[in-house]
N, C-alpha and C positions, 0 to 999 in steps of 0.2 A: 601671420601667422595658421590664418584660419582657412588655406589656399588646400586644406586636406581637411576640411570638415567632410565634402561629399565623399572622400576617398573609402572604396572600398579595404573593408578589414585587412586585405592579406596584403593591400599596399603603407596600411598605417603602424599596422602590428604587426609583423610577420612573425611575430617568438608565441604571440598569441593561437596565429593563421593555424598553423605549425599545428598547436598541440588538437584544434579544433579539429585540422585535417586529419591526425594521428589517434585522435578518438574514434571520428567516423570510419576509418577504415578497422580499429578495433571493434564497431558497432556490426561493420558488414562482413567479417570475416572470422568471427567467433561466435561461439551459441552463448547464450543467456541462457541462463537459468534464473538468474534474479525474484523471486518472489513478488519483489517491491515496488520493480520496474517495468516499464512498458514503451511505446513508441508512436509517441504522438502523432498524427497526420503531419502532411503536413502546411494544410490553413490554419492549423495549432499552433503549427512552430512561426508561422507569419503573424497571426498577431500578435505574442507573445514577443515576436520582436518586432513591434509597430511602432510609431509614434507617438503611440497613447502611454508608453514609460512615460513622457514630457510631463504630464498631466498630473497636479497636485489635487487629490480632493478630499479632503477631508469631510467626514461627513459622510451622510445619507443622500441621494436620490431628491433631488430639487429642496436638499437641507445643508446645502455646504457650506462650509466657511469659506472657500472661495468665489473666485466669480470665472467665465468660462466653463462650464460645466457642463454643457447641455447638451456635447455629444456622450461623453460621461454617464452620463446619467439615462440614457438611450441605453449605451452597453452595459451597463450593470439590472439598469430593470428587464431587458433580454437575458441577460444570466440567472435573473433568480424567477420567474418565472418559468424559465426550461426546466430548472432544476426540480422548482415547484411540480410541475406538468413528468415530469422524469422519473422521480420519485414518489408523488404523491401525497407531500407535504404541507403540512397548513402554511410555516413560515421559515423561509429559507435567508442564512444569512451568508452572503458570497465573498464577504473578507479578509475572512484569517489568509494569514500570509501560511501556516503550516497545520498539521494538523495535530502539533502540540498545542498551537497556542489555539485550533479549534475546542480544544478539554478546558482550557486553562480558561478559556472563557463562557465553559458551560460552570466548569467551579468554582469561578469568580463569580457570578451571578447567582448561583444558588445554594451557597457553604457560605460558613464564617470558617477562620483557621481553628485548627484543631476538629472538626467534624471528621468523621468517618468515610472515608474510598473503601469498597469492598471490590477487587479488580481479581484479576487472572496471575496468579506469581507469574513472574517473568521469566523462569527458567520453563515453565509450561507453556508459556506462549502469547502472554500477554505484551504490556507497554511500558517502557520506562513512562508514561505518564497517567498510569493506572493506579499509581498509588508506589512506588517503588523508594525505597530511604534516598537511591542518590540524585530523583528530580525534585521540580517543586514539588508534584502532587503528591510526595514522600516529607517533604518537610513544612508546607504550608500543612495540611491535612495529615490526618491519620489513616495511614495506610493497612488494610490489613486484607491478604491471599484467600481464596481458594482455587482449588489442583484440579488433573485429572486424575485419575485412578490409576494405580498402579498398576495395576492388571488389564486395563485394558486401554488407556490410555484416552481416554474418553473422559470429554464430564459424565459424571455422577448427580443428576440435578436435586437427588433427594441430602446427599453431602454438601452441596453448596448452599442449600437450603437451612441446612444444619448450621454452617458456619456465617449466614447469615443472624440466626437468633443468638448464636453468643456475640456477635459482633456490635449488632445494634447500627447498620448502618445507614448514618443519610441517604448515600447516592452508592448504588450498584453499579460497574461496568462490566459490558457483555461484547464481543466484537475482539481479535486478534491478530497478532503478527506472527504468531506460527501454530494456528491448527486446523491441521486439514481436515475434520468434521464441520457437520453442520452446525447449525447453532438453533438451538432451540426459544426463540425468543417471548413464546409465550410464559413457557414455565419461567423464564427470568419474570415477567410481567407478575406471574402470583407470587415468587419470591419477594419481591420489591415489595408487593402490594403487602402480603402477610409480616413485611418488618415495619412499611409505611416510609419507603425510600424509594427515591428516583431512581428511573430506569436509566444510563446512558448505553443505545449503542457506539462505540467505535468500529464503524465497517471501513474504515480505509482500505483493507483489504479487498472486501468483499463486495466494492458499493456498486462496480460492473457488471457483475453478476447477479446482484438482486439488484440492476436496472435493468437486465436483461431477463427478469423474472427463472433465473437458474439455481437460484437463493432463496430460501422465504425474506418477505423484508419485515423491518424492525417495523416499521410507522406505524402498525397500528397498537404495539405497543409500549414502545419505548418513548419518553418524553421529552426527549432528546437525543439526538443521530448527528454523530461527529462523522467526515468522512476526507479522506486528503483527495485529488481530482490528480495526480501522477500514476495511477498501480495500475487498477485493474481497469479505472475509470477513459484512460487513455488521454487523460488531458496534460495540462503545463502543471509544473512545480504548487503547491497551494491549497488549500482545504475550503468547506463551508460547515456552514451550521447547519441542524433541519431541528425542528421544534413543535409545538404544538401552540395552537394563537395566544393562547392563553400565557404563552414564558416569551413572548413576541421582543415582547420591548424591552424586557430585563437581560434576554438577550441579546438583545445590539449596541444595547446602553456597555455593557461588559466586552463586546468587540471593541465599540468606536464609543469614548475615548477611556474604555476601561485599558484594555493593553495593545491594544493598536493607538499611531496615525493614520498619517493617508495610506489609502489602501493602492495594489497595484493594478492601475485599471491599466496594464497592456494584459496581464495575466488573467482578470475578471476576462477581459475580451475573448482571451483564450480561452477560458472555461466556459464564457458561453458557445463558440464552436463545438468544443466536446461535448457538450450537450446536444445541442443540435446534433452533432455524429450518431450521440447514444438514442436518438430514436429512429433510426432507421436500421430497417431488417437486416441488411447486410454486416449492421455492429453487434442487433442480437446470436444472427448465427456464432461472426466471431467467438460470442463468451461462453457459448454453448459450446464451441470447441476447442475452447481452453479448456473447459472441464473434461469432453471427452480427451483430448492431448494427457490430461494430467493423469485419468483413471488410465489409461494404455500404458504410463508410462510407468504408473505406479506397477501391474501386474505385469510388465516386465521384468521391473526390477525384484520383484519378488519370483521370480520365475527364474533369477542367475542369484537366486539366495540371497538379498538384500535383506534384513530388517527396518521395516517403517512401524515409527510408533501409530499404534490404533488401528496397524494390520492394511492400510489404502488410504483412500482420499474420496471425497464427498466434492471437493473445490481445485482451484487455482494452485494449489500445494501438498508437498509431503515434506515427511521430517525423515532421515534415514538414518537408523542408530548403526551406526561401526564400529562397534565394540566388538563385535563378531568376527570383522576381518584384522581386530589388532590395531585399530586407523583412531589418528581423534581426526576432529572438524578440522582444525588449524591445517594438518600433513593434506587431508584429502585434498581441503581449497588449493593449497597450493600447487599440487600434483597438479589436478584437472584442467586448473590455471595456465600453468604449461602447455599440456593439449588444445587448447582455443576453448575451454567447455568453463565458463564463471557461475561461479554458484558461491552461498557464504557459506560458512562456518553458522552452528545453531546448536543452542545447548535444547535436549532433551527432558522430557519431564524427568525425575532425580536425578540427573545428572555426576556422575561423581567427578568430572573432569570440571576447571574451573571456567567463569564464560570466554577467555579470550583463549582457550585452547578447545571445549565442549569435545564432545562424545558424538554428534551429529552433525552432520547437512541437511540443510534446505534447501528445498527444490520447486519454483515454480516453471509454467507453462505459457503465461500470459505473451513475451514477447516473441519465441518459436512459434505461436499459433497466430499473432499476427504478422508475421515476417510469408505464411501460407503455408507453415510444417503442419504434415497429417501423423495416422497411426504409424505409416511407414518410417516413418524420421525419427518417433517415438521408437521404435525398435532399435534402430543403428544408436542414436541415442543411447541408451541405457546400454545396449553394447559398448559403445566408447569407454563410459561411465565403468563398467564392470572391467572393461580392460587397463584399462589405468589404475582403478585403487588395487588391482591384482598384483599389480606391482609397480608402486607408488616412485620407486627409487630407478625405474628403468629407460632410461633416454631414448632409446629406438620404439619403443610402445607408446611415450609418450607424442615424439614426431612422428611418426606415422598414425598418429588418431591427427597431431593436428594437421598434417596435409588430406586426410580425409574431412575432416570439420568446414576446412578450406572447399574442397572441393565442393559440397552439400550447401553452406554457406552462398558463393557463388549465383545457385539457382534461386535465392529468394534473399536478395536484395533488399535491407532497411530501405536504405536513403541512396539514389543517386550517386557514385563518386566521381563524377565527373563535376562536382556544387565543389569541391575543394581541389 
C-alpha cells in the first residue's frame, strides 16, 4: 500500500487535485476584493507544506513534552524573535491556531467567567469574539457594546468612554473586522485607565499596515495585542498574541495547556518566513500601496455615486451602503461573483437588514495590490462594480465584465498556472 507514499497529489487523489487546480484558476482569473484575504509568497507556502507538519511539539521551546524537537525549537524561536522585532513587542506567543483562539487565550488568562468585555457591536465592525452572544466570548463572559456615530460612521471616543463608565468592563477590545478608519489607541488607553480595565487590541485586519508603519501601532498602549497572520501580514493561517512582559507567563499558560495541545509547527515555520519578508523595504512599500489603492478605489466609487460608510477609508477596506441603489449585500455579492469579482456582503452600522442579507458590501485591496495592480486598475474595478450593480440581472453586462476582468487578471497572475 505504500507504493504511492511518495507520489504527487495529482496521482494519489485526482479529485482533490482537481479542486486545487480549480481554485488556482479562480484566484488567477478573478479579482479578489475580500478584505480579510491575501496571497502568501511561494516561500511561505513551501514552509506551510513542509515536513515540519510531522512533528508533535507540545510545550514551548526547550520545554517540550516530546523528544526530537531541536529543529522545531529553533524554528519557533525564529518566529518569536522576528515577531518581537517586527512589532516592537515585549513578548510574543506564536502558537495560536486562529485569531479566535488568540482572543480566547487572553480572556482565559485575565478574566473570570461572568466578567464584562466591552467591544464594538458586531454589525458596526466588531468581531464575534469581542463579546457577541453566539460566540464563546458572549457565553462565558458578559458582552457589552459600543457603536459608531450614526451621523459620521466613525468612533466617537467620548461615547465609548461613556459606555465604559456605565458598564464597568474588566477588558476593552479595540480593533475591528469592518472599520475603515484609523484607530486612536491612545484614546482607548485613556478610557481603559479611567475605568480600571485591561486593553486588548485585535489588529487582525491591520497588522500588516501596523508593521509597515502606515497605521499607528497599539504596542505602546495595549496590554495585549492579538492578530491573525493571514490577512494583511500575508502569512499562513494562524495567529499570535503579543503582550507586555508582566503578562507573558499567564498568556503562555493560557495558550498551552489552557486551550491548545500541540502547535502546528509547519505553520509556525511559515509565520517565521512571513515575518522575515515583512522586514523588507519592498514589503513595506506594498503595504503603503494597499492603502493608496484603497483610497483611490474609494474616491472613484464616491465619484460614481456610491455611499461609503464614514465617507471613505484610511486603511485597506471600505464599506459600501447599497440602499441608495435599492440592492442588498446578498444580491450584490452574487452579481459581482458572476462577473469575476469576489467580495462579501456585510452589515453596515444601524443596518435594517438581517445579517445574512445585509445592506452593504465590504471591499478590500490587499489581494489586488499584491498582484501588482495600481491606481488605474482601481479605476477600472470601480467602473466594473458600478456597471454590474447598476444592472445586476443583466447577463450581458456580467459576461462583458467577466471577459474584461479575465484580460486584466492575465497580466497579473497570482501563481504560475503550470503548477497545476
